[in-house]
PDB file of N, CA, C and O in Angstrom, chain B, residues numbered from 101:
ATOM      1  N   MET B 101     108.403  77.595  63.803  1.00  0.00           N
ATOM      2  CA  MET B 101     109.616  77.532  64.577  1.00  0.00           C
ATOM      3  C   MET B 101     109.855  76.066  64.947  1.00  0.00           C
ATOM      4  O   MET B 101     108.914  75.338  65.261  1.00  0.00           O
ATOM      5  N   ARG B 102     111.118  75.641  64.908  1.00  0.00           N
ATOM      6  CA  ARG B 102     111.462  74.265  65.259  1.00  0.00           C
ATOM      7  C   ARG B 102     111.101  73.976  66.710  1.00  0.00           C
ATOM      8  O   ARG B 102     111.071  74.872  67.554  1.00  0.00           O
ATOM      9  N   ALA B 103     110.828  72.694  66.979  1.00  0.00           N
ATOM     10  CA  ALA B 103     110.498  72.288  68.348  1.00  0.00           C
ATOM     11  C   ALA B 103     111.621  72.647  69.303  1.00  0.00           C
ATOM     12  O   ALA B 103     111.352  72.994  70.453  1.00  0.00           O
ATOM     13  N   SER B 104     112.878  72.574  68.863  1.00  0.00           N
ATOM     14  CA  SER B 104     114.016  72.890  69.730  1.00  0.00           C
ATOM     15  C   SER B 104     114.012  74.347  70.181  1.00  0.00           C
ATOM     16  O   SER B 104     114.636  74.694  71.183  1.00  0.00           O
ATOM     17  N   ALA B 105     113.310  75.191  69.441  1.00  0.00           N
ATOM     18  CA  ALA B 105     113.234  76.604  69.817  1.00  0.00           C
ATOM     19  C   ALA B 105     112.459  76.796  71.116  1.00  0.00           C
ATOM     20  O   ALA B 105     112.583  77.833  71.768  1.00  0.00           O
ATOM     21  N   TYR B 106     111.661  75.797  71.492  1.00  0.00           N
ATOM     22  CA  TYR B 106     110.857  75.913  72.707  1.00  0.00           C
ATOM     23  C   TYR B 106     111.465  75.161  73.892  1.00  0.00           C
ATOM     24  O   TYR B 106     110.915  75.184  74.993  1.00  0.00           O
ATOM     25  N   GLU B 107     112.594  74.497  73.665  1.00  0.00           N
ATOM     26  CA  GLU B 107     113.264  73.813  74.761  1.00  0.00           C
ATOM     27  C   GLU B 107     113.981  74.835  75.635  1.00  0.00           C
ATOM     28  O   GLU B 107     114.362  75.911  75.173  1.00  0.00           O
ATOM     29  N   ARG B 108     114.154  74.486  76.878  1.00  0.00           N
ATOM     30  CA  ARG B 108     114.861  75.372  77.809  1.00  0.00           C
ATOM     31  C   ARG B 108     116.295  75.556  77.320  1.00  0.00           C
ATOM     32  O   ARG B 108     116.986  74.570  77.065  1.00  0.00           O
ATOM     33  N   PRO B 109     116.751  76.795  77.185  1.00  0.00           N
ATOM     34  CA  PRO B 109     118.125  77.019  76.708  1.00  0.00           C
ATOM     35  C   PRO B 109     119.151  76.563  77.742  1.00  0.00           C
ATOM     36  O   PRO B 109     118.896  76.592  78.946  1.00  0.00           O
ATOM     37  N   ALA B 110     120.301  76.147  77.257  1.00  0.00           N
ATOM     38  CA  ALA B 110     121.388  75.734  78.142  1.00  0.00           C
ATOM     39  C   ALA B 110     122.119  76.980  78.646  1.00  0.00           C
ATOM     40  O   ALA B 110     122.643  77.772  77.863  1.00  0.00           O
ATOM     41  N   ILE B 111     122.140  77.130  79.943  1.00  0.00           N
ATOM     42  CA  ILE B 111     122.856  78.250  80.563  1.00  0.00           C
ATOM     43  C   ILE B 111     124.257  77.743  80.913  1.00  0.00           C
ATOM     44  O   ILE B 111     124.388  76.706  81.563  1.00  0.00           O
ATOM     45  N   PRO B 112     125.294  78.452  80.497  1.00  0.00           N
ATOM     46  CA  PRO B 112     126.658  77.979  80.734  1.00  0.00           C
ATOM     47  C   PRO B 112     126.989  77.846  82.221  1.00  0.00           C
ATOM     48  O   PRO B 112     126.480  78.606  83.044  1.00  0.00           O
ATOM     49  N   PRO B 113     127.844  76.876  82.561  1.00  0.00           N
ATOM     50  CA  PRO B 113     128.272  76.730  83.956  1.00  0.00           C
ATOM     51  C   PRO B 113     128.875  78.044  84.469  1.00  0.00           C
ATOM     52  O   PRO B 113     129.585  78.742  83.745  1.00  0.00           O
ATOM     53  N   GLY B 114     128.582  78.355  85.710  1.00  0.00           N
ATOM     54  CA  GLY B 114     129.127  79.558  86.332  1.00  0.00           C
ATOM     55  C   GLY B 114     128.383  80.835  85.992  1.00  0.00           C
ATOM     56  O   GLY B 114     128.713  81.901  86.511  1.00  0.00           O
ATOM     57  N   PHE B 115     127.381  80.741  85.124  1.00  0.00           N
ATOM     58  CA  PHE B 115     126.657  81.941  84.696  1.00  0.00           C
ATOM     59  C   PHE B 115     126.094  82.711  85.886  1.00  0.00           C
ATOM     60  O   PHE B 115     126.240  83.931  85.967  1.00  0.00           O
ATOM     61  N   TRP B 116     125.447  81.993  86.816  1.00  0.00           N
ATOM     62  CA  TRP B 116     124.757  82.641  87.930  1.00  0.00           C
ATOM     63  C   TRP B 116     125.726  83.213  88.960  1.00  0.00           C
ATOM     64  O   TRP B 116     125.305  83.940  89.860  1.00  0.00           O
ATOM     65  N   ASP B 117     127.015  82.896  88.845  1.00  0.00           N
ATOM     66  CA  ASP B 117     128.028  83.425  89.760  1.00  0.00           C
ATOM     67  C   ASP B 117     128.667  84.717  89.254  1.00  0.00           C
ATOM     68  O   ASP B 117     129.452  85.337  89.972  1.00  0.00           O
ATOM     69  N   ARG B 118     128.345  85.125  88.046  1.00  0.00           N
ATOM     70  CA  ARG B 118     128.966  86.302  87.448  1.00  0.00           C
ATOM     71  C   ARG B 118     128.490  87.591  88.117  1.00  0.00           C
ATOM     72  O   ARG B 118     127.315  87.728  88.455  1.00  0.00           O
ATOM     73  N   ALA B 119     129.406  88.524  88.301  1.00  0.00           N
ATOM     74  CA  ALA B 119     129.091  89.796  88.976  1.00  0.00           C
ATOM     75  C   ALA B 119     127.992  90.566  88.252  1.00  0.00           C
ATOM     76  O   ALA B 119     127.100  91.114  88.900  1.00  0.00           O
ATOM     77  N   GLU B 120     128.039  90.619  86.916  1.00  0.00           N
ATOM     78  CA  GLU B 120     127.012  91.378  86.193  1.00  0.00           C
ATOM     79  C   GLU B 120     125.639  90.739  86.315  1.00  0.00           C
ATOM     80  O   GLU B 120     124.628  91.438  86.255  1.00  0.00           O
ATOM     81  N   VAL B 121     125.585  89.429  86.483  1.00  0.00           N
ATOM     82  CA  VAL B 121     124.308  88.746  86.689  1.00  0.00           C
ATOM     83  C   VAL B 121     123.764  89.107  88.074  1.00  0.00           C
ATOM     84  O   VAL B 121     122.580  89.414  88.215  1.00  0.00           O
ATOM     85  N   HIS B 122     124.624  89.071  89.091  1.00  0.00           N
ATOM     86  CA  HIS B 122     124.202  89.456  90.440  1.00  0.00           C
ATOM     87  C   HIS B 122     123.703  90.893  90.455  1.00  0.00           C
ATOM     88  O   HIS B 122     122.679  91.194  91.067  1.00  0.00           O
ATOM     89  N   ARG B 123     124.421  91.773  89.786  1.00  0.00           N
ATOM     90  CA  ARG B 123     124.049  93.191  89.746  1.00  0.00           C
ATOM     91  C   ARG B 123     122.698  93.372  89.049  1.00  0.00           C
ATOM     92  O   ARG B 123     121.838  94.112  89.528  1.00  0.00           O
ATOM     93  N   ALA B 124     122.519  92.686  87.911  1.00  0.00           N
ATOM     94  CA  ALA B 124     121.254  92.803  87.178  1.00  0.00           C
ATOM     95  C   ALA B 124     120.082  92.304  88.017  1.00  0.00           C
ATOM     96  O   ALA B 124     119.022  92.930  88.042  1.00  0.00           O
ATOM     97  N   LEU B 125     120.271  91.184  88.700  1.00  0.00           N
ATOM     98  CA  LEU B 125     119.204  90.644  89.537  1.00  0.00           C
ATOM     99  C   LEU B 125     118.918  91.545  90.730  1.00  0.00           C
ATOM    100  O   LEU B 125     117.759  91.781  91.072  1.00  0.00           O
ATOM    101  N   ARG B 126     119.969  92.046  91.360  1.00  0.00           N
ATOM    102  CA  ARG B 126     119.795  92.943  92.506  1.00  0.00           C
ATOM    103  C   ARG B 126     119.020  94.196  92.095  1.00  0.00           C
ATOM    104  O   ARG B 126     118.186  94.692  92.853  1.00  0.00           O
ATOM    105  N   ASN B 127     119.302  94.706  90.889  1.00  0.00           N
ATOM    106  CA  ASN B 127     118.646  95.923  90.383  1.00  0.00           C
ATOM    107  C   ASN B 127     117.338  95.628  89.639  1.00  0.00           C
ATOM    108  O   ASN B 127     116.674  96.540  89.145  1.00  0.00           O
ATOM    109  N   ARG B 128     116.981  94.345  89.570  1.00  0.00           N
ATOM    110  CA  ARG B 128     115.783  93.921  88.820  1.00  0.00           C
ATOM    111  C   ARG B 128     115.831  94.444  87.385  1.00  0.00           C
ATOM    112  O   ARG B 128     114.817  94.874  86.837  1.00  0.00           O
ATOM    113  N   ASP B 129     117.011  94.400  86.792  1.00  0.00           N
ATOM    114  CA  ASP B 129     117.232  94.910  85.441  1.00  0.00           C
ATOM    115  C   ASP B 129     117.273  93.743  84.450  1.00  0.00           C
ATOM    116  O   ASP B 129     118.332  93.179  84.172  1.00  0.00           O
ATOM    117  N   MET B 130     116.105  93.399  83.930  1.00  0.00           N
ATOM    118  CA  MET B 130     116.013  92.279  83.001  1.00  0.00           C
ATOM    119  C   MET B 130     116.676  92.584  81.666  1.00  0.00           C
ATOM    120  O   MET B 130     117.072  91.664  80.950  1.00  0.00           O
ATOM    121  N   GLY B 131     116.804  93.858  81.320  1.00  0.00           N
ATOM    122  CA  GLY B 131     117.491  94.220  80.081  1.00  0.00           C
ATOM    123  C   GLY B 131     118.936  93.760  80.109  1.00  0.00           C
ATOM    124  O   GLY B 131     119.420  93.160  79.149  1.00  0.00           O
ATOM    125  N   VAL B 132     119.622  94.037  81.201  1.00  0.00           N
ATOM    126  CA  VAL B 132     121.009  93.600  81.351  1.00  0.00           C
ATOM    127  C   VAL B 132     121.063  92.082  81.435  1.00  0.00           C
ATOM    128  O   VAL B 132     121.899  91.454  80.787  1.00  0.00           O
ATOM    129  N   LEU B 133     120.177  91.489  82.229  1.00  0.00           N
ATOM    130  CA  LEU B 133     120.173  90.031  82.353  1.00  0.00           C
ATOM    131  C   LEU B 133     119.944  89.368  80.997  1.00  0.00           C
ATOM    132  O   LEU B 133     120.654  88.429  80.636  1.00  0.00           O
ATOM    133  N   PHE B 134     118.962  89.850  80.250  1.00  0.00           N
ATOM    134  CA  PHE B 134     118.698  89.293  78.926  1.00  0.00           C
ATOM    135  C   PHE B 134     119.927  89.410  78.030  1.00  0.00           C
ATOM    136  O   PHE B 134     120.275  88.457  77.333  1.00  0.00           O
ATOM    137  N   GLN B 135     120.579  90.552  78.042  1.00  0.00           N
ATOM    138  CA  GLN B 135     121.750  90.742  77.186  1.00  0.00           C
ATOM    139  C   GLN B 135     122.861  89.771  77.567  1.00  0.00           C
ATOM    140  O   GLN B 135     123.494  89.178  76.693  1.00  0.00           O
ATOM    141  N   VAL B 136     123.100  89.604  78.858  1.00  0.00           N
ATOM    142  CA  VAL B 136     124.151  88.694  79.313  1.00  0.00           C
ATOM    143  C   VAL B 136     123.782  87.246  78.971  1.00  0.00           C
ATOM    144  O   VAL B 136     124.643  86.476  78.544  1.00  0.00           O
ATOM    145  N   VAL B 137     122.527  86.874  79.152  1.00  0.00           N
ATOM    146  CA  VAL B 137     122.082  85.522  78.788  1.00  0.00           C
ATOM    147  C   VAL B 137     122.269  85.303  77.294  1.00  0.00           C
ATOM    148  O   VAL B 137     122.794  84.272  76.876  1.00  0.00           O
ATOM    149  N   LYS B 138     121.842  86.265  76.495  1.00  0.00           N
ATOM    150  CA  LYS B 138     121.968  86.132  75.038  1.00  0.00           C
ATOM    151  C   LYS B 138     123.420  85.924  74.631  1.00  0.00           C
ATOM    152  O   LYS B 138     123.723  85.037  73.833  1.00  0.00           O
ATOM    153  N   GLU B 139     124.319  86.740  75.177  1.00  0.00           N
ATOM    154  CA  GLU B 139     125.738  86.636  74.830  1.00  0.00           C
ATOM    155  C   GLU B 139     126.344  85.332  75.334  1.00  0.00           C
ATOM    156  O   GLU B 139     127.122  84.697  74.622  1.00  0.00           O
ATOM    157  N   SER B 140     126.003  84.930  76.533  1.00  0.00           N
ATOM    158  CA  SER B 140     126.598  83.738  77.145  1.00  0.00           C
ATOM    159  C   SER B 140     126.107  82.439  76.515  1.00  0.00           C
ATOM    160  O   SER B 140     126.873  81.490  76.345  1.00  0.00           O
ATOM    161  N   ALA B 141     124.832  82.409  76.174  1.00  0.00           N
ATOM    162  CA  ALA B 141     124.242  81.180  75.648  1.00  0.00           C
ATOM    163  C   ALA B 141     124.078  81.207  74.131  1.00  0.00           C
ATOM    164  O   ALA B 141     123.633  80.224  73.539  1.00  0.00           O
ATOM    165  N   GLY B 142     124.435  82.327  73.500  1.00  0.00           N
ATOM    166  CA  GLY B 142     124.319  82.425  72.045  1.00  0.00           C
ATOM    167  C   GLY B 142     122.878  82.400  71.565  1.00  0.00           C
ATOM    168  O   GLY B 142     122.558  81.746  70.572  1.00  0.00           O
ATOM    169  N   LEU B 143     122.013  83.110  72.269  1.00  0.00           N
ATOM    170  CA  LEU B 143     120.591  83.121  71.929  1.00  0.00           C
ATOM    171  C   LEU B 143     120.214  84.364  71.145  1.00  0.00           C
ATOM    172  O   LEU B 143     120.797  85.431  71.336  1.00  0.00           O
ATOM    173  N   SER B 144     119.245  84.219  70.271  1.00  0.00           N
ATOM    174  CA  SER B 144     118.647  85.362  69.587  1.00  0.00           C
ATOM    175  C   SER B 144     117.504  85.885  70.450  1.00  0.00           C
ATOM    176  O   SER B 144     117.094  85.234  71.410  1.00  0.00           O
ATOM    177  N   ASN B 145     116.995  87.061  70.103  1.00  0.00           N
ATOM    178  CA  ASN B 145     115.825  87.595  70.800  1.00  0.00           C
ATOM    179  C   ASN B 145     114.629  86.664  70.649  1.00  0.00           C
ATOM    180  O   ASN B 145     113.839  86.506  71.579  1.00  0.00           O
ATOM    181  N   ILE B 146     114.497  86.053  69.482  1.00  0.00           N
ATOM    182  CA  ILE B 146     113.374  85.136  69.245  1.00  0.00           C
ATOM    183  C   ILE B 146     113.485  83.937  70.173  1.00  0.00           C
ATOM    184  O   ILE B 146     112.508  83.549  70.814  1.00  0.00           O
ATOM    185  N   ARG B 147     114.662  83.358  70.246  1.00  0.00           N
ATOM    186  CA  ARG B 147     114.882  82.164  71.074  1.00  0.00           C
ATOM    187  C   ARG B 147     114.706  82.487  72.562  1.00  0.00           C
ATOM    188  O   ARG B 147     114.087  81.719  73.298  1.00  0.00           O
ATOM    189  N   LEU B 148     115.249  83.616  72.996  1.00  0.00           N
ATOM    190  CA  LEU B 148     115.087  84.024  74.391  1.00  0.00           C
ATOM    191  C   LEU B 148     113.616  84.286  74.696  1.00  0.00           C
ATOM    192  O   LEU B 148     113.106  83.864  75.734  1.00  0.00           O
ATOM    193  N   GLY B 149     112.941  84.981  73.792  1.00  0.00           N
ATOM    194  CA  GLY B 149     111.519  85.260  73.983  1.00  0.00           C
ATOM    195  C   GLY B 149     110.691  83.998  74.105  1.00  0.00           C
ATOM    196  O   GLY B 149     109.804  83.915  74.955  1.00  0.00           O
ATOM    197  N   ALA B 150     110.974  83.008  73.260  1.00  0.00           N
ATOM    198  CA  ALA B 150     110.252  81.734  73.338  1.00  0.00           C
ATOM    199  C   ALA B 150     110.480  81.068  74.690  1.00  0.00           C
ATOM    200  O   ALA B 150     109.572  80.444  75.239  1.00  0.00           O
ATOM    201  N   ALA B 151     111.686  81.200  75.224  1.00  0.00           N
ATOM    202  CA  ALA B 151     112.021  80.567  76.506  1.00  0.00           C
ATOM    203  C   ALA B 151     111.328  81.232  77.689  1.00  0.00           C
ATOM    204  O   ALA B 151     111.015  80.564  78.674  1.00  0.00           O
ATOM    205  N   VAL B 152     111.084  82.537  77.608  1.00  0.00           N
ATOM    206  CA  VAL B 152     110.514  83.260  78.758  1.00  0.00           C
ATOM    207  C   VAL B 152     109.083  83.744  78.516  1.00  0.00           C
ATOM    208  O   VAL B 152     108.508  84.422  79.368  1.00  0.00           O
ATOM    209  N   GLY B 153     108.514  83.406  77.382  1.00  0.00           N
ATOM    210  CA  GLY B 153     107.119  83.765  77.123  1.00  0.00           C
ATOM    211  C   GLY B 153     106.906  85.205  76.704  1.00  0.00           C
ATOM    212  O   GLY B 153     105.863  85.791  76.994  1.00  0.00           O
ATOM    213  N   LEU B 154     107.887  85.780  76.023  1.00  0.00           N
ATOM    214  CA  LEU B 154     107.761  87.144  75.496  1.00  0.00           C
ATOM    215  C   LEU B 154     107.981  87.110  73.986  1.00  0.00           C
ATOM    216  O   LEU B 154     108.622  86.198  73.464  1.00  0.00           O
ATOM    217  N   THR B 155     107.458  88.088  73.308  1.00  0.00           N
ATOM    218  CA  THR B 155     107.708  88.186  71.874  1.00  0.00           C
ATOM    219  C   THR B 155     109.121  88.698  71.626  1.00  0.00           C
ATOM    220  O   THR B 155     109.758  89.262  72.515  1.00  0.00           O
ATOM    221  N   GLN B 156     109.595  88.492  70.412  1.00  0.00           N
ATOM    222  CA  GLN B 156     110.913  88.996  70.031  1.00  0.00           C
ATOM    223  C   GLN B 156     110.952  90.502  70.180  1.00  0.00           C
ATOM    224  O   GLN B 156     111.955  91.053  70.634  1.00  0.00           O
ATOM    225  N   GLY B 157     109.882  91.173  69.806  1.00  0.00           N
ATOM    226  CA  GLY B 157     109.823  92.631  69.915  1.00  0.00           C
ATOM    227  C   GLY B 157     109.913  93.114  71.352  1.00  0.00           C
ATOM    228  O   GLY B 157     110.578  94.110  71.636  1.00  0.00           O
ATOM    229  N   ARG B 158     109.242  92.408  72.260  1.00  0.00           N
ATOM    230  CA  ARG B 158     109.281  92.784  73.673  1.00  0.00           C
ATOM    231  C   ARG B 158     110.676  92.549  74.250  1.00  0.00           C
ATOM    232  O   ARG B 158     111.179  93.373  75.014  1.00  0.00           O
ATOM    233  N   VAL B 159     111.297  91.438  73.889  1.00  0.00           N
ATOM    234  CA  VAL B 159     112.675  91.179  74.341  1.00  0.00           C
ATOM    235  C   VAL B 159     113.586  92.297  73.859  1.00  0.00           C
ATOM    236  O   VAL B 159     114.415  92.794  74.621  1.00  0.00           O
ATOM    237  N   SER B 160     113.441  92.692  72.619  1.00  0.00           N
ATOM    238  CA  SER B 160     114.250  93.770  72.055  1.00  0.00           C
ATOM    239  C   SER B 160     114.052  95.066  72.834  1.00  0.00           C
ATOM    240  O   SER B 160     115.022  95.760  73.138  1.00  0.00           O
ATOM    241  N   GLU B 161     112.804  95.398  73.158  1.00  0.00           N
ATOM    242  CA  GLU B 161     112.525  96.613  73.929  1.00  0.00           C
ATOM    243  C   GLU B 161     113.163  96.561  75.315  1.00  0.00           C
ATOM    244  O   GLU B 161     113.692  97.563  75.798  1.00  0.00           O
ATOM    245  N   VAL B 162     113.112  95.405  75.946  1.00  0.00           N
ATOM    246  CA  VAL B 162     113.695  95.250  77.282  1.00  0.00           C
ATOM    247  C   VAL B 162     115.216  95.378  77.200  1.00  0.00           C
ATOM    248  O   VAL B 162     115.826  96.075  78.010  1.00  0.00           O
ATOM    249  N   VAL B 163     115.820  94.713  76.233  1.00  0.00           N
ATOM    250  CA  VAL B 163     117.278  94.779  76.071  1.00  0.00           C
ATOM    251  C   VAL B 163     117.733  96.198  75.765  1.00  0.00           C
ATOM    252  O   VAL B 163     118.763  96.645  76.271  1.00  0.00           O
ATOM    253  N   ASN B 164     116.968  96.910  74.935  1.00  0.00           N
ATOM    254  CA  ASN B 164     117.334  98.266  74.545  1.00  0.00           C
ATOM    255  C   ASN B 164     116.955  99.328  75.576  1.00  0.00           C
ATOM    256  O   ASN B 164     117.292 100.501  75.414  1.00  0.00           O
ATOM    257  N   GLY B 165     116.258  98.919  76.630  1.00  0.00           N
ATOM    258  CA  GLY B 165     115.920  99.854  77.696  1.00  0.00           C
ATOM    259  C   GLY B 165     114.701 100.713  77.438  1.00  0.00           C
ATOM    260  O   GLY B 165     114.444 101.648  78.197  1.00  0.00           O
ATOM    261  N   THR B 166     113.941 100.428  76.390  1.00  0.00           N
ATOM    262  CA  THR B 166     112.740 101.219  76.122  1.00  0.00           C
ATOM    263  C   THR B 166     111.524 100.684  76.877  1.00  0.00           C
ATOM    264  O   THR B 166     110.478 101.331  76.928  1.00  0.00           O
ATOM    265  N   ARG B 167     111.675  99.496  77.462  1.00  0.00           N
ATOM    266  CA  ARG B 167     110.595  98.912  78.260  1.00  0.00           C
ATOM    267  C   ARG B 167     111.240  98.117  79.387  1.00  0.00           C
ATOM    268  O   ARG B 167     112.285  97.493  79.205  1.00  0.00           O
ATOM    269  N   ARG B 168     110.608  98.149  80.542  1.00  0.00           N
ATOM    270  CA  ARG B 168     111.110  97.391  81.695  1.00  0.00           C
ATOM    271  C   ARG B 168     110.095  96.320  82.070  1.00  0.00           C
ATOM    272  O   ARG B 168     108.904  96.449  81.786  1.00  0.00           O
ATOM    273  N   ILE B 169     110.568  95.289  82.694  1.00  0.00           N
ATOM    274  CA  ILE B 169     109.681  94.276  83.254  1.00  0.00           C
ATOM    275  C   ILE B 169     109.315  94.761  84.650  1.00  0.00           C
ATOM    276  O   ILE B 169     110.191  94.960  85.491  1.00  0.00           O
ATOM    277  N   ALA B 170     108.030  94.949  84.894  1.00  0.00           N
ATOM    278  CA  ALA B 170     107.594  95.481  86.180  1.00  0.00           C
ATOM    279  C   ALA B 170     106.690  94.512  86.940  1.00  0.00           C
ATOM    280  O   ALA B 170     106.669  94.519  88.171  1.00  0.00           O
ATOM    281  N   ALA B 171     105.951  93.690  86.221  1.00  0.00           N
ATOM    282  CA  ALA B 171     104.974  92.803  86.855  1.00  0.00           C
ATOM    283  C   ALA B 171     105.654  91.590  87.490  1.00  0.00           C
ATOM    284  O   ALA B 171     106.491  90.935  86.869  1.00  0.00           O
ATOM    285  N   THR B 172     105.283  91.310  88.717  1.00  0.00           N
ATOM    286  CA  THR B 172     105.870  90.193  89.445  1.00  0.00           C
ATOM    287  C   THR B 172     105.644  88.869  88.733  1.00  0.00           C
ATOM    288  O   THR B 172     106.541  88.026  88.701  1.00  0.00           O
ATOM    289  N   HIS B 173     104.456  88.673  88.160  1.00  0.00           N
ATOM    290  CA  HIS B 173     104.184  87.395  87.499  1.00  0.00           C
ATOM    291  C   HIS B 173     105.072  87.193  86.273  1.00  0.00           C
ATOM    292  O   HIS B 173     105.362  86.056  85.899  1.00  0.00           O
ATOM    293  N   VAL B 174     105.507  88.288  85.644  1.00  0.00           N
ATOM    294  CA  VAL B 174     106.421  88.159  84.506  1.00  0.00           C
ATOM    295  C   VAL B 174     107.821  87.798  85.013  1.00  0.00           C
ATOM    296  O   VAL B 174     108.505  86.986  84.390  1.00  0.00           O
ATOM    297  N   PHE B 175     108.255  88.382  86.125  1.00  0.00           N
ATOM    298  CA  PHE B 175     109.527  87.992  86.745  1.00  0.00           C
ATOM    299  C   PHE B 175     109.493  86.501  87.093  1.00  0.00           C
ATOM    300  O   PHE B 175     110.465  85.784  86.855  1.00  0.00           O
ATOM    301  N   ASP B 176     108.384  86.042  87.650  1.00  0.00           N
ATOM    302  CA  ASP B 176     108.251  84.629  88.009  1.00  0.00           C
ATOM    303  C   ASP B 176     108.362  83.728  86.780  1.00  0.00           C
ATOM    304  O   ASP B 176     109.015  82.686  86.827  1.00  0.00           O
ATOM    305  N   ARG B 177     107.726  84.132  85.688  1.00  0.00           N
ATOM    306  CA  ARG B 177     107.769  83.343  84.452  1.00  0.00           C
ATOM    307  C   ARG B 177     109.193  83.293  83.906  1.00  0.00           C
ATOM    308  O   ARG B 177     109.652  82.243  83.456  1.00  0.00           O
ATOM    309  N   ILE B 178     109.894  84.434  83.944  1.00  0.00           N
ATOM    310  CA  ILE B 178     111.272  84.474  83.471  1.00  0.00           C
ATOM    311  C   ILE B 178     112.144  83.580  84.351  1.00  0.00           C
ATOM    312  O   ILE B 178     112.986  82.839  83.845  1.00  0.00           O
ATOM    313  N   ALA B 179     111.944  83.650  85.660  1.00  0.00           N
ATOM    314  CA  ALA B 179     112.743  82.845  86.585  1.00  0.00           C
ATOM    315  C   ALA B 179     112.513  81.347  86.352  1.00  0.00           C
ATOM    316  O   ALA B 179     113.440  80.545  86.462  1.00  0.00           O
ATOM    317  N   ASP B 180     111.290  80.990  86.037  1.00  0.00           N
ATOM    318  CA  ASP B 180     111.011  79.571  85.764  1.00  0.00           C
ATOM    319  C   ASP B 180     111.724  79.126  84.509  1.00  0.00           C
ATOM    320  O   ASP B 180     111.612  77.965  84.114  1.00  0.00           O
TER     321      ASP B 180
END
């Protein structure tokens, strides 16, 4: 994978002010948050996974709702 794949992705201005982002965070729904981030920043599951320390397969499961993020340390890693 290119070195740029491991750089922090650019989040568009105003992203954190969006209602669906607030709702996803309030509900601790990383699947919705991941989907909105992917659409807003034009990221693939691989690129998003590299940014938050998850595999592409795990990102896919979270986005599709077959797996949830439950561990606090994983939330912390995603937030970083």
